[in-house]
N, C-alpha and C positions, 0 to 999 in steps of 0.2 A: 760859610756864607753861601746863600742861594738866591741871587738876584739876577734878573735879566739885564742886559746892557741898557735897555730902555729904562728900566726902573733905576739903575745906577745913575743914569744921566739926569734923573729927576731929583737927586739928593744933593743938597748944598755941601761943599762948593763945586762938586762935579757938575752941578746944574749950570754952571757958568761956562762949561766946555761946549764944544760944537762937534756934532757928528758930521764929518765932511765926506765920508764914503762908507759903502757897505751897509746902507740902511736896512736891507733885507735880512741882515744878520743880527738885528737889534734884539732878537729873542734868544740869542745865545746866553747860556747861564754863566754868570760870574761866580766862581767858587772861591777865588782868592786873588790877591793883588801882589805883583812883583815889580821890582825896580831894576832896570838894566844898568849894570855897572861892570860888565865884563864882556869881552869879545865873543865868548862862546855861550852867552846867556840863552840863546835859542835851543841849545842842547839840553838845557835843564828845565825848560818850560814844561808845565804840566797841563793836562786838559782842564779847561775851565778857568785858567789863569788869565788875568788882564795885565799886560805889560805896560809900564810907564817909563818913558825915556826922555832925555833932553836932546837926543839925536847926536850926541857927541861921537859915538863910535861909527856912525853911518853918514856923517855930515859931508864927507869928502867923496863918497862913492855911492852913486845911485844904484849900481849893481848890487852892492852889499845891502843896501836898504831893501831892494827888491827881493834878494835872497832871504833876508830876515822875514819879510812879509809872507813869503811862500812857506817857510819853515813853521812859522807860527800858525798859519792856517792848517798845515798838514798835521800838526800836533794837537789841534782842537782848542787853540787859544781863544779866549772870549773876545779879545780885541787889543788894539795897540793905541796908547795915548802918547802924543808927542807934545812936549812943552816948547812953545815957540818963544823967541826973543833972546835966546842965548846963542845958539849955533845955527838955527834956521829961523828966518823971519816968516817964511811961508813953506808949506809942504809942497814938494815938487808935484806938478800936474801928472807926470807919468806914474808916480806912486799912488796918487789918488785914483787914477784911472784903473790901475791894476787891482787895488783894493775893492773898487766897485765891481770889477769883473768877478772877483772871488767871493763877493758878498761878505767881505771881512770888515768888521767895524773899525774904522780909522777915525781917531778922535783928536781934535785940536784943543790942547789944554791951555787955560789962561795963565799968563806969566806971573800974576800977583800971588798965586797960591802955591805953596810948597807941596811936594808929593805927600808928606805926612798929613797936611791939611786934607788932601783928597782922600787918603786912606782912612784917617780918623772919622771923617764924615760918613764913609761907607760902613765902617765898623759899628759906629753908634746907631745908624739906621738898622743894621742887621740885628743888633742886640735888642733894639726896641721891637722889631718885627718878630723875632724869635720868642721874646717874653710874652708878647701878645698872643702868638700862636699857642704857646704852652698854656697860658691862662684859658684860652678857648677850649683846648683839649681837656683840661682839668674840669672845666664847667660841664662839658659834654659827658665826661666820665661820672660826675656827680649825678647828672640827670639820668644816665643809664643805670646807675646803682639804685636810685630812688624808684625807677620804673621796675627794676628786677625785684625789689623788696615789696612792691605794692601787692597786696593780697587780691585786689579786684581791679579790673580795667574796663573802661567804658569804650575804648577804641581798639580796633584790630591790632594784632602784634606788629605786622610789617609797617603799617602807617605810623605807629608809635616809635619804632626804631628809626624810621626815616626822618621823623621830626627831630628826635634827639640828636641824631648824627649830623643833621643839616645837609644831607645829600639825598638825591634820588636813588631808588633801589630797584633791583630786579631780582626775583627769586626763581630759580629753575630747579625742577625736580630731577631725580636720578635718571629719568627716561628722556630728558631733554624737553620737557614741557614747561612753558613759561606760566607760572601760576600767580605771579604778581609782577607788575611793572608800572610804576608811577612816573616814568620818564617818557620822553617823546621818541626814544630810540625804537625803531621797528624790530619785530621779532627776528627776522632773518639776520639782521646785524648783531643782535644780542647773542645769537647762537653760532656765530662764526667760529669755525674751527672745532665744532662739536664732533666727537666726545673730547672732553677736557681731562687734563691730568689733575690728580688730587693734591694740588699744592697752591699756595697763595701766589697770585700772579698779577702784575701790572699789565694792563691791556690798553690798546688804542680803540676808542669808540667814536668813529666819525672824526670831528675836529677836536674832540676833547679826549680825556684820559679816564680810565676806570680801574677798579681794583677788584679782582675776583677771588673769593675764598670758598673752599669746600665746606659744606655743613656735615660734620663728622659725628657719628655715634659709635664710639670705640674706634675700630679701624674701618668701619663701613661708611661710605659716602652716601648720604640720603639726598643730596642736592647741592646747589651752589648759590651763594649770595654775591651779587655784583653791585658795588658802589659806583655810581656814575657821576660825571662832572666833577672829579676830584682835582685838587691842585697838586701836580706832581712834586712841587717843591716842598709841600707840607706832608707828603707821604711818609717820610721817615719818622715824623712826629706823630702822625695820626694812625699809622699802621697797627699799633697795638690796640688802639681804640676800635678800629674796624674789626679786628679779630675778636675782641670782647663782644661786639654786637652779634657776630656770627655764632659765637658760643652760646649767647643768650637765646638766640632763635633755636639752635640745636637742642638746648635743654628743654625749652617749652614744647618742642615737637616730640622729643623722646619721652617726656613726662606725661604726654597726653593732654596737656593743658590747652593745646590749640590743634585743630584739625587743619593745619596750614596747607597741606598738600592735597586738599580736596577742592572740587569746584565750589564757587561761592554759594550756589543754591543748596548744595548738599551740606555745606558748613552751616548755613542758616537753619536748615531743617534739623541738623544734629543738635543745635542749641535748643530748638523748640522741643525736640524729643526728650532731652534731659529735663526740661521744665515739666513736661507732662508726667514723666516717671517720678519726679519729685513731688508731684501733687499741685503745682502752681499753674497748671494748664490742663484743661479737660481733653479727653480723647477726641471729642467732636471738634473742638477748637483747633487741635493739632491737625485733624484731617482737612479742615477748611484752609488752614495755612499751607498745607502740603499741596493742595490743588492750585493755589495761587503761585506756588513755586514750580508748577508743572511736574510734581512728583505724585504718581498715581498708585504707589504701592499699597496704600491703605484703602483704596477704593476697590481692590481686587482681593480674592482670597490670599492670605499671606501667612507666614510663619516666622517666628523669632528663633534665633540661634545665639546662645551665650557661650563664648569660648574663654577658658581660663588656662593659665600656664602654671607650671610647677614651682617656678621661682617666686621671689618676693621683692618688693621695693622697685628700684630702678631696673633691675634685671627683668622683672616681670613685665614692666611697661615696654621694654625693648623687645621682648619676645612677642608680646601682643601686637606691637607695631609691625613686626616682621610677618606675623600671621595675617594681619590686615592687608599688607602688601601682596602676600601670596594669594589671598582670596581675590583681590582686585585684578591680579594678573592671570589667574586660571581661566583658560578660554571658555569653559562651560559656565563658570560662575559669572564671567563678564557678560554673557548673553542674558543672564537673569537680572542684571542691573540692580544689584542689591545695594543697600546703604549700611555703612559700618560706623559705629560710634564707640569710643573708649569711655567706659564708666568705671567706677570703683569696683563693681562686681566682675568686670572683665570686658571683653570685646563683644558688643551686642550688634548682631547683624539682622537686617530685615530682608527676607527673600519672598518673591511671589511663589505661590503654590502651583501645582499642575504643570510645571516645566519638566520636572524629572520625578520618577517614582521615589519613595522614601529610601529604598535600598540603593538606588543609583546616587541620590543626593548624599547619603552617608558615605558611599564609596569615594565620591569626589572630595569630601572633607578629609577623609582618611588619607587620600593621595597628597593633599596639602600638608598634613601632619608628617607623613613619611618623608617628604622632601626635606622638611626642616629638621627632622630628627637626625637625618644623615649628617647635616651640617652642624647642628648645635648640640645634639644629644639630650634634648629635653622632651617631655611627654605631655603635650597639652590635651585637654578634654573639651568636648563641646556637647551641649544639651540643646535639643530642638523641641520647640513647643508643638502642641496640636494645631490643627488647621483652624484659622480664624477667618471669618467672612465679613466682619464689620470692624470699623476702627475702635469701637468700644471694647473689643476683645484684646486690645493691645496690653493693658495692664494685667489681665489674666494670663496672657501668654508670657509676660515678663515674670510673673510669679511662678509659673510652671518651670521655666528654665532655671530660675534661682533655686527652686526646690530640688530639681534634679542634680545640679552641681553641688548642692549642700548635703546630698546623701550619697557620697561615693561608696559607702559600704554596700549599697544595693547594686552596684555596677558589676559586671563580669570582670574577671581578672584581666582579660585582653581587650575589653571594650574601651574605646576612646570617644566614640560618638554614640549618644543614646537619645532616643525619642521619649518624650514625656509619657506617651501612651504605653511604652514598655514598663514604666515604673508606676504608672498611675494607680493600679490596683494595690501594688506593694505599699505605696505611700499611705493608702487608706487603711490597709490591714495592720499598719503599725500601731493603730489605736487599740488593737485586741491584746489583752494580757497574755504573757508568755505561758502561764499555767493553763489557760484555755486552749492555746495552740497545742500544747503537749497532749492534752486530753483528747482533742480532735484527731490528732495524728495517730495516737495509740488506738483510738476507737475504730478508725478507718482501716488501719493495717493490722488489727489484732489477730486475724486469721493467718497472717503471714509471719509475723514477728516471733511466733513460737517455734519456728523451724530453725535449722542449723544456720549459724551466722553467715557462712560463705554462700549458702543457698539464698538467704535473705538479700544479701548484697547484690547478687547476680540478678535476681528477679526484680528488685527495686530499680536497678540500673536499666533493665530492659523496659520496664514500665515508663520510666522517665523519658527515655529516648523515643518510645512510642508516642507519648503525649506531645513531645517537642516537634514530632514530624506529623502532627495532626492525624494520627491513626493510620498512616500508610505503612503497611507491612513491608513492602519492598525497600522503602527508604530506611526503615528501622533495621532491617537485616543488613543493609550496606553499612550503616553507621556502626553496627555491633560486630561486623565481619563474621556473620554466621549465615547459615542457609535459611532461606525463606520459610521452609517447613519448621525449622527449629524456632524461629521467631513466632510463628503461628501457634505452635504448641505452648510456648511460654505464656502468650497472651490468653489462650484458652484456660490454662492452669490458673493464671492470676484471676480471671473472671470467676473461677470456682472458689478459690481461696478467699477472695475479698468480697464475694457475693455482689458483684457489679455487672452491669450490662454495658459493654463498650459502645453500644449503639444508642444509648440513652444520654442525652445532653446533661441531665442533672448529675448522673454518675461521673461523667467526664469532668464536670466542673468541680465536684467534690475531690476527685483525685488531683486535679490541678492545684486546688487550694492546699492540699496536704503537702505537696512538694514545695509550694511557696512558703508555707509555715516552716518546713524543715530547714530551708535555706536561711530564713530569718533567724531561727533559733540557733543555727550553727554560727552565724555571724556574732550573735550575742555571746 
């Protein structure tokens, strides 16, 4: 039984009773009813019990009546009901005055009704209330299930969950930012006691009550869901439903179906970007919409970055979400004010150009990867498009990053971040038949390949390092751990054997192509 004293007094036949003292205690919870039939009854009273008596054991002693009142109040009793007409015709004024001082409900029971009449009336009312509450919860659960199974939604996630639950909601991210609140509770009051423990907790919110649940993805807490203006008496019945609502939100966030923890404008832009990449919105229309949302990324030179993880399914989504959070929290990336969108292809990011050099930007992304690798042990990869100056270049940039991620065989063994410009020529050269590549390599290196194998390997390695260092002898010598004069001698010897001029651009390009062909043939 979970009724307030005020509610109990509205139920027939207890409605015929009269609250003669302790009206300020009428919100005490009545959990059960007991009848006084022994001198030591007060020793057995439990918190929340309402005691009914004919006053037989206290009729001759006001001191005993006062002691009983004090004990009941100390033990958290809900109230004392005294049936008049048998041993007391009226309740003593002193007892009424004391009950008023204690704010302890003192009730004058009508003579014509037995205790069983009073108790049965309350039990029937409680049964009706509990049945109604259970039916309400089941109906909410059915609505929640229908919402979870619906393949498409026309309303935002939080609004829909709030409507199904019938309660106001607030959603707070893991950094203490309020990202949704459809109640009148101000933000400082919502965040009282921050940071919070990762457990379900009933809380007081102004004059009302609330229930706070952590949004978990595995063991990681990504935020909190707060139900507001709840009925504390219904919490034992509704708690499991509240948890299901929190799990539904966690699932949609983890699966990438909702960019729930992004600002509203970015979330709207993300939806438009998906439409553009799917072909239902043109690049110019997307750019116009972005301007209205105060997003200027597409009006300035920009680049796309597509990140993917090594796992599959839900684990992949969780990894990409962690990467997204890492990008958003990195100080240098925060300054760039990029936008991140989860797609089937991976995590797509739009960043402005000219903030950092390509080398510096790649180092920043690798820093993010290294931090997560220590914690998770997985190895993500990111592809970065070429520089685009107009919104119309968006789809081309998207094609570039998809091509790069789709050709991992062309990446270096230790590369985790690659620019499209690094693979652009390789991707075009893929169209050349392998037989023609072999013929070109043998024709170019014919004067060298007839020598001893060990000598050939040494000279080819020297040439490759020389080309990688843009023809700088000092750098080539350092990389090969040889003297500068030795490096110079080898290059001069190669010029003689291959009949090339290392100062001629055409000859350098031919040699560069040979090494690219050799790598492609080795992978095949």
